[in-house]
C-alpha positions as CSV (number, residue, x, y, z in Angstrom):
1,M,0.0,0.0,0.0
2,Q,2.9,2.3,0.9
3,G,4.5,1.5,-2.4
4,I,1.4,2.3,-4.4
5,R,1.1,5.7,-2.5
6,E,4.7,6.5,-3.3
7,D,4.2,5.6,-7.0
8,R,1.2,7.9,-7.1
9,L,3.0,10.8,-5.5
10,S,6.0,10.2,-7.8
11,N,3.7,10.2,-10.8
12,D,1.9,13.3,-9.7
13,R,5.2,15.1,-9.3
14,A,6.3,14.0,-12.7
15,S,3.0,15.1,-14.2
16,R,3.3,18.6,-12.7
17,T,6.9,18.9,-13.9
18,A,6.0,17.7,-17.4
19,L,3.1,20.2,-17.5
20,V,5.2,23.1,-16.3
21,L,7.9,22.3,-18.8
22,A,5.4,22.0,-21.7
23,L,3.8,25.3,-20.7
24,G,7.2,26.9,-20.5
25,L,8.0,25.6,-24.0
26,G,4.8,27.1,-25.3
27,L,5.5,30.4,-23.6
28,V,9.0,30.8,-25.0
29,H,7.7,29.9,-28.5
30,M,5.4,32.9,-28.4
31,P,8.0,35.7,-28.7
32,G,8.9,34.3,-32.1
33,V,5.4,35.1,-33.5
34,L,4.2,37.8,-31.1
35,P,5.9,40.6,-33.2
36,A,4.0,39.4,-36.4
37,P,1.1,41.9,-36.0
38,L,3.5,44.5,-34.6
39,Y,5.8,44.7,-37.6
40,P,3.7,47.3,-39.4
41,V,3.7,49.3,-36.1
42,Y,7.5,49.0,-35.9
43,Q,7.7,50.3,-39.4
44,Q,5.9,53.4,-38.4
45,T,7.5,54.0,-35.0
46,V,11.0,52.7,-35.4
47,G,11.3,53.2,-39.2
48,I,12.3,49.7,-40.2
49,S,11.9,48.7,-43.9
50,D,10.2,45.6,-45.4
51,A,13.6,44.1,-45.9
52,M,14.6,44.7,-42.3
53,V,11.6,42.7,-41.1
54,G,13.0,39.7,-42.9
55,V,16.4,40.3,-41.3
56,L,14.8,40.5,-37.8
57,F,13.2,37.1,-38.2
58,G,16.4,35.7,-39.7
59,T,18.3,36.9,-36.6
60,Y,15.7,35.1,-34.5
61,V,16.3,31.9,-36.4
62,G,20.1,32.3,-36.0
63,G,19.6,32.5,-32.3
64,V,17.5,29.3,-32.3
65,M,20.2,27.4,-34.2
66,I,22.9,28.6,-31.9
67,G,20.8,27.6,-28.9
68,L,20.3,24.1,-30.3
69,L,24.0,23.7,-31.0
70,V,25.1,24.7,-27.5
71,M,22.3,22.8,-25.7
72,P,24.3,19.5,-25.3
73,W,27.0,21.4,-23.3
74,I,24.5,23.0,-20.9
75,A,21.7,20.5,-20.7
76,R,23.2,18.8,-17.6
77,H,22.7,22.0,-15.4
78,R,19.5,21.9,-13.3
79,Y,19.1,25.7,-13.6
80,V,19.6,26.0,-17.4
81,L,15.9,26.7,-18.0
82,V,15.8,29.1,-15.1
83,A,18.6,31.0,-16.7
84,S,16.9,30.8,-20.0
85,C,13.7,32.4,-18.5
86,V,15.8,35.2,-17.1
87,L,17.3,35.7,-20.6
88,S,13.8,35.6,-22.0
89,I,12.6,38.4,-19.6
90,F,15.6,40.4,-20.8
91,G,14.5,39.9,-24.4
92,N,11.0,41.0,-23.5
93,V,12.4,44.2,-21.9
94,L,14.3,44.9,-25.1
95,F,11.1,44.7,-27.1
96,L,9.3,46.8,-24.5
97,V,11.8,49.7,-24.7
98,A,12.9,49.3,-28.3
99,D,13.3,52.5,-30.2
100,S,15.7,51.4,-33.0
101,G,16.3,48.5,-35.4
102,D,19.3,47.4,-33.3
103,D,17.1,47.0,-30.2
104,L,14.7,44.8,-32.2
105,L,17.6,42.8,-33.6
106,A,19.0,42.1,-30.1
107,A,15.5,41.2,-28.8
108,H,14.9,38.7,-31.7
109,F,18.4,37.1,-31.2
110,V,17.9,36.7,-27.4
111,H,14.5,35.1,-27.8
112,G,15.8,32.8,-30.6
113,L,18.7,31.7,-28.3
114,V,16.2,30.9,-25.4
115,L,13.9,28.9,-27.7
116,G,16.9,26.9,-29.0
117,V,17.9,25.9,-25.5
118,F,14.3,25.1,-24.4
119,T,13.6,23.2,-27.6
120,G,16.7,21.0,-27.0
121,V,16.4,20.5,-23.2
122,V,12.7,20.0,-22.6
123,P,12.2,16.9,-24.9
124,V,15.3,15.3,-23.2
125,V,13.7,15.8,-19.8
126,L,10.2,14.7,-20.9
127,A,11.8,11.5,-22.4
128,D,12.7,10.4,-18.9
129,F,9.0,10.5,-17.8
130,D,6.4,7.8,-18.5
131,V,3.9,10.0,-20.3
132,S,1.5,7.1,-20.8
133,R,0.8,7.1,-17.0
134,M,-0.1,10.7,-17.0
135,S,-3.5,12.3,-17.6
136,K,-4.6,13.0,-21.1
137,L,-4.3,16.7,-20.5
138,V,-0.7,16.4,-19.5
139,G,0.1,14.1,-22.3
140,R,-1.4,16.4,-24.9
141,A,0.3,19.4,-23.4
142,T,3.7,17.8,-23.6
143,T,3.3,17.1,-27.3
144,S,1.5,20.3,-28.2
145,G,3.0,23.1,-26.1
146,N,5.1,24.5,-28.8
147,A,2.3,24.4,-31.4
148,I,-0.1,26.1,-29.0
149,G,2.4,28.9,-28.4
150,L,2.9,29.4,-32.1
151,A,-0.9,29.4,-32.8
152,V,-1.9,31.7,-29.9
153,G,0.9,34.2,-30.2
154,P,-0.1,36.3,-33.3
155,V,-3.8,36.5,-32.4
156,W,-3.1,37.4,-28.8
157,S,-0.6,40.1,-29.8
158,G,-3.0,41.4,-32.4
159,L,-5.9,41.5,-29.9
160,L,-3.9,43.5,-27.4
161,L,-2.5,45.8,-30.1
162,Q,-6.0,46.7,-31.5
163,Y,-8.2,46.8,-28.3
164,A,-6.0,47.2,-25.2
165,P,-4.1,50.2,-23.8
166,L,-0.3,50.6,-24.4
167,P,-0.5,49.2,-27.9
168,G,2.6,47.3,-28.9
169,R,3.9,47.3,-25.3
170,L,1.3,45.7,-23.1
171,V,1.9,42.3,-24.7
172,W,5.5,42.4,-23.6
173,I,4.6,43.5,-20.1
174,I,2.3,40.5,-19.8
175,Q,5.0,38.2,-21.3
176,I,7.4,39.4,-18.6
177,V,4.9,38.7,-15.8
178,L,4.1,35.2,-17.1
179,T,7.7,34.3,-17.6
180,A,8.6,35.5,-14.1
181,A,5.8,33.5,-12.7
182,I,7.0,30.3,-14.3
183,L,10.7,30.9,-13.7
184,P,10.9,29.3,-10.2
185,L,9.1,26.2,-11.5
186,V,11.4,25.2,-14.3
187,R,14.4,23.9,-12.4
188,L,15.2,20.5,-13.8
189,P,14.4,17.5,-11.5
190,A,17.2,15.6,-9.9
191,G,18.3,12.7,-12.0
192,T,18.1,14.4,-15.3
193,R,20.6,12.8,-17.7
194,S,24.0,14.4,-17.6
195,R,26.1,15.6,-20.5
196,A,28.2,12.5,-20.3
197,E,25.1,10.3,-20.5
198,L,23.8,12.3,-23.5
199,A,27.1,12.1,-25.2
200,G,27.4,8.4,-24.6
201,S,24.2,7.8,-26.4
202,A,25.0,10.2,-29.2
203,V,25.5,9.2,-32.8
204,P,28.2,10.9,-34.9
205,L,26.9,13.9,-36.7
206,R,28.4,12.9,-40.0
207,T,26.6,9.5,-39.8
208,T,23.3,11.2,-39.0
209,L,23.6,13.7,-41.8
210,R,24.5,11.0,-44.3
211,S,21.5,9.0,-43.4
212,L,19.2,12.0,-43.6
213,L,20.3,12.8,-47.1
214,L,20.5,9.4,-48.7
215,G,17.8,8.2,-51.1
216,A,14.7,9.7,-52.6
217,A,12.7,9.2,-49.4
218,A,15.2,11.1,-47.4
219,Y,15.2,14.0,-49.9
220,A,11.4,14.0,-50.0
221,S,11.3,14.2,-46.2
222,F,13.8,17.0,-46.2
223,L,12.0,19.0,-48.8
224,A,8.7,18.6,-47.0
225,G,10.2,19.8,-43.7
226,F,12.1,22.6,-45.5
227,C,8.9,23.9,-47.2
228,T,7.0,23.6,-43.9
229,F,9.5,25.8,-42.1
230,A,9.8,28.1,-45.1
231,T,6.1,28.8,-45.4
232,G,5.8,29.2,-41.7
233,G,8.8,31.6,-41.6
234,L,7.3,33.7,-44.5
235,L,4.0,34.2,-42.7
236,G,5.7,34.7,-39.3
237,S,8.0,37.4,-40.7
238,V,6.9,39.4,-43.7
239,G,3.4,37.8,-43.9
240,S,1.8,40.4,-41.6
241,V,3.5,43.2,-43.5
242,A,2.1,41.8,-46.8
243,I,-1.3,41.4,-45.3
244,H,-1.2,45.0,-44.1
245,S,0.5,46.7,-47.1
246,L,-0.6,44.6,-50.1
247,I,-4.0,43.4,-49.1
248,G,-4.9,46.5,-47.0
249,V,-5.9,44.9,-43.7
250,E,-5.5,47.7,-41.1
251,N,-6.8,45.8,-38.1
252,G,-3.9,44.2,-36.2
253,F,-6.2,41.7,-34.5
254,V,-7.4,40.5,-38.0
255,T,-3.8,40.3,-39.2
256,G,-2.9,38.2,-36.1
257,I,-5.8,35.8,-36.7
258,I,-4.8,35.3,-40.3
259,V,-1.2,34.4,-39.3
260,S,-2.4,32.2,-36.4
261,L,-4.7,30.2,-38.7
262,C,-1.7,28.7,-40.3
263,F,0.0,27.6,-37.1
264,G,-3.3,26.4,-35.6
265,A,-4.2,24.3,-38.6
266,S,-0.7,22.9,-38.6
267,A,-1.0,21.9,-34.9
268,V,-4.4,20.3,-35.3
269,T,-3.5,18.4,-38.5
270,G,-0.2,17.2,-37.1
271,A,-2.0,15.8,-34.0
272,I,-4.4,13.7,-36.1
273,R,-3.0,10.4,-37.2
274,A,-3.0,10.4,-41.0
275,R,-3.6,7.2,-42.9
276,G,-1.1,5.8,-45.4
277,S,2.6,5.2,-45.5
278,D,5.1,7.9,-44.4
279,M,5.8,8.9,-48.1
280,A,2.0,9.0,-48.8
281,V,1.5,11.4,-46.0
282,V,4.5,13.5,-47.1
283,R,3.0,13.7,-50.6
284,K,-0.4,14.8,-49.3
285,G,1.2,17.5,-47.1
286,A,3.3,18.7,-50.0
287,L,0.2,18.9,-52.2
288,W,-1.7,20.9,-49.7
289,M,1.2,23.3,-49.2
290,A,1.6,23.7,-53.0
291,V,-2.1,24.5,-53.4
292,G,-2.0,26.9,-50.4
293,S,1.0,28.7,-51.9
294,L,-0.9,29.2,-55.2
295,L,-3.8,30.6,-53.2
296,M,-1.4,32.9,-51.4
297,F,-0.1,34.1,-54.7
298,G,-3.7,34.8,-55.8
299,A,-4.4,36.6,-52.6
300,I,-1.6,39.1,-53.2
301,V,-2.4,39.6,-56.9
302,W,-6.1,40.3,-56.2
303,A,-5.7,41.8,-52.7
304,S,-8.2,39.3,-51.4
305,V,-8.5,38.7,-47.6
306,I,-10.7,35.7,-48.2
307,L,-8.1,34.0,-50.4
308,M,-5.4,34.8,-47.9
309,V,-7.5,33.2,-45.1
310,V,-8.1,30.1,-47.1
311,A,-4.4,30.0,-48.2
312,T,-3.1,30.1,-44.6
313,L,-5.5,27.3,-43.6
314,V,-4.5,25.1,-46.5
315,I,-0.8,25.7,-46.0
316,G,-1.2,25.0,-42.3
317,C,-2.9,21.7,-43.0
318,G,-0.2,20.8,-45.4
319,Q,2.5,21.6,-42.8
320,G,1.0,19.3,-40.3
321,L,0.7,16.4,-42.7
322,A,4.2,17.0,-44.2
323,M,5.9,17.1,-40.8
324,Q,4.0,14.1,-39.6
325,G,5.1,12.0,-42.6
326,A,8.6,13.4,-42.6
327,T,9.3,12.7,-39.0
328,Q,7.8,9.2,-39.3
329,A,10.1,8.6,-42.3
330,V,13.2,9.7,-40.3
331,A,12.2,7.6,-37.3
332,L,11.6,4.5,-39.4
333,R,15.0,4.8,-41.0
334,H,16.9,4.9,-37.7
335,G,17.3,2.6,-34.8
336,P,15.9,3.5,-31.3
337,A,19.4,4.7,-30.2
338,S,19.7,7.2,-33.0
339,T,16.1,8.3,-33.6
340,G,16.2,11.3,-31.2
341,A,19.5,12.6,-32.6
342,A,18.3,12.1,-36.2
343,I,15.1,14.0,-35.6
344,S,17.0,16.8,-33.9
345,V,19.4,17.2,-36.8
346,F,16.4,17.0,-39.2
347,F,14.8,19.9,-37.5
348,I,18.0,21.9,-37.6
349,L,18.2,21.3,-41.4
350,C,14.5,22.3,-41.7
351,Y,15.4,25.7,-40.1
352,L,17.3,26.4,-43.3
353,G,13.8,26.9,-44.8
354,T,13.0,29.5,-42.2
355,T,16.3,31.2,-42.9
356,L,15.5,31.3,-46.6
357,A,12.1,32.8,-45.8
358,S,13.6,35.6,-43.6
359,L,17.1,36.5,-44.7
360,G,16.6,35.4,-48.3
361,V,13.3,37.2,-48.7
362,G,14.6,40.2,-46.9
363,S,17.6,40.5,-49.2
364,V,15.5,40.2,-52.4
365,I,12.9,42.8,-51.2
366,A,15.8,45.3,-50.9
367,V,16.3,45.1,-54.7
368,T,12.8,44.4,-56.0
369,S,9.6,45.0,-54.0
370,L,7.5,43.2,-51.3
371,A,4.9,42.1,-53.8
372,V,7.3,40.6,-56.3
373,T,9.4,38.9,-53.6
374,F,6.4,37.5,-51.8
375,N,4.8,36.1,-54.9
376,G,8.1,34.8,-56.2
377,F,8.6,32.9,-52.9
378,A,5.1,31.5,-53.2
379,I,5.9,30.1,-56.7
380,L,9.2,28.7,-55.4
381,M,7.3,26.8,-52.7
382,V,5.0,25.4,-55.3
383,L,8.0,24.1,-57.3
384,L,9.8,22.6,-54.2
385,C,6.6,21.0,-53.0
386,G,6.1,19.5,-56.5
387,L,9.6,18.1,-56.4
388,A,8.9,16.6,-52.9
389,M,5.8,14.9,-54.4
390,V,7.8,13.4,-57.3
391,L,10.5,12.1,-54.9
392,S,8.0,10.6,-52.5
393,R,6.4,8.8,-55.4
394,T,9.8,7.5,-56.6
395,A,10.6,6.3,-53.1
396,V,7.6,4.0,-52.9
397,R,7.9,2.4,-56.3
398,P,10.5,-0.2,-55.4
399,T,8.4,-1.3,-52.5
400,T,5.3,-1.6,-54.7
401,R,7.2,-3.6,-57.3
402,S,8.6,-6.0,-54.8
403,A,5.2,-6.5,-53.3
404,V,3.8,-7.3,-56.8
405,A,6.7,-9.6,-57.6
406,G,6.3,-11.4,-54.3
407,G,2.6,-12.0,-55.0
């Protein structure tokens, strides 16, 4: 009886820890998309250009990648997430008092660094818990915290911008308060795997990269992930500026909703188990993203809010399907000991898509225009998604033939 009580208490503590960490992960995801409805405001108050918006988001992505790279060396420290929350508060303060492009650059980089550390550390800690013994609420929170943060961020920021006092600043004050509230609770539990243990189970990076870029299925998965991050990065960076400047949406709340629809649809679709093989799911996701990108092209050409709403929903559904199929494909092609490392490296590679959508688009805007660059990027996504569909079809042909031959 005593043993059962102790197990229950231990499981309750693990559930609370898992829930807090998942909520923390969602909270630190929000600053990456909170500025989306604010970019048009920053253009008026700080004087940043359309191209600078892309650079800002690219700086954020750079911070994320650096955070992911340094994570293995700091993951063993119990207070690493506490320190990350302190750094996140500093980033929020930078946003709150920003009066120049340099302030915004620093704020984006700091928040990217925090997200990279959280994204790397939290899954490692949650992997030590038996999520199957936790409540459904906790189980869903641990797998959906980041998606919830991305989906809620733009609409929350837009709501406060449009209808609350201190427009463009209240959102950061609330973010500071929430982060400070969760700060004492994110100390890692005793027994978290040390750096030595993490290193002992690691697979050489060169081996992992080679396996991720070998064969048609691997390239189809990479392109699906690349396009997922690229379309999300486009909407998260210059998407709000395009909606404001090219379509004529003046209401920041509406802009936030349109951007949030993409991330929300991605989260919902990704959580629903799709039927079919991993390559079939990749192909469906790529098709949806291609159609959504074409609709996005049309939305800019005809300045149609309705088309943009449909486009973000369709792209989001495609993102969820594409990442579900791609991560399944990566997991199936690696043993249990290397699956975690392979998926981590896969996500880092996918961030190249976000880099293209921010720094690449920002650079092209500087020499062309927002409309030309945005639509050109949409067409590029259609082509890359089409290539992913072709490769995914090629990857399943050998299996189909052998099945026929065997029959």
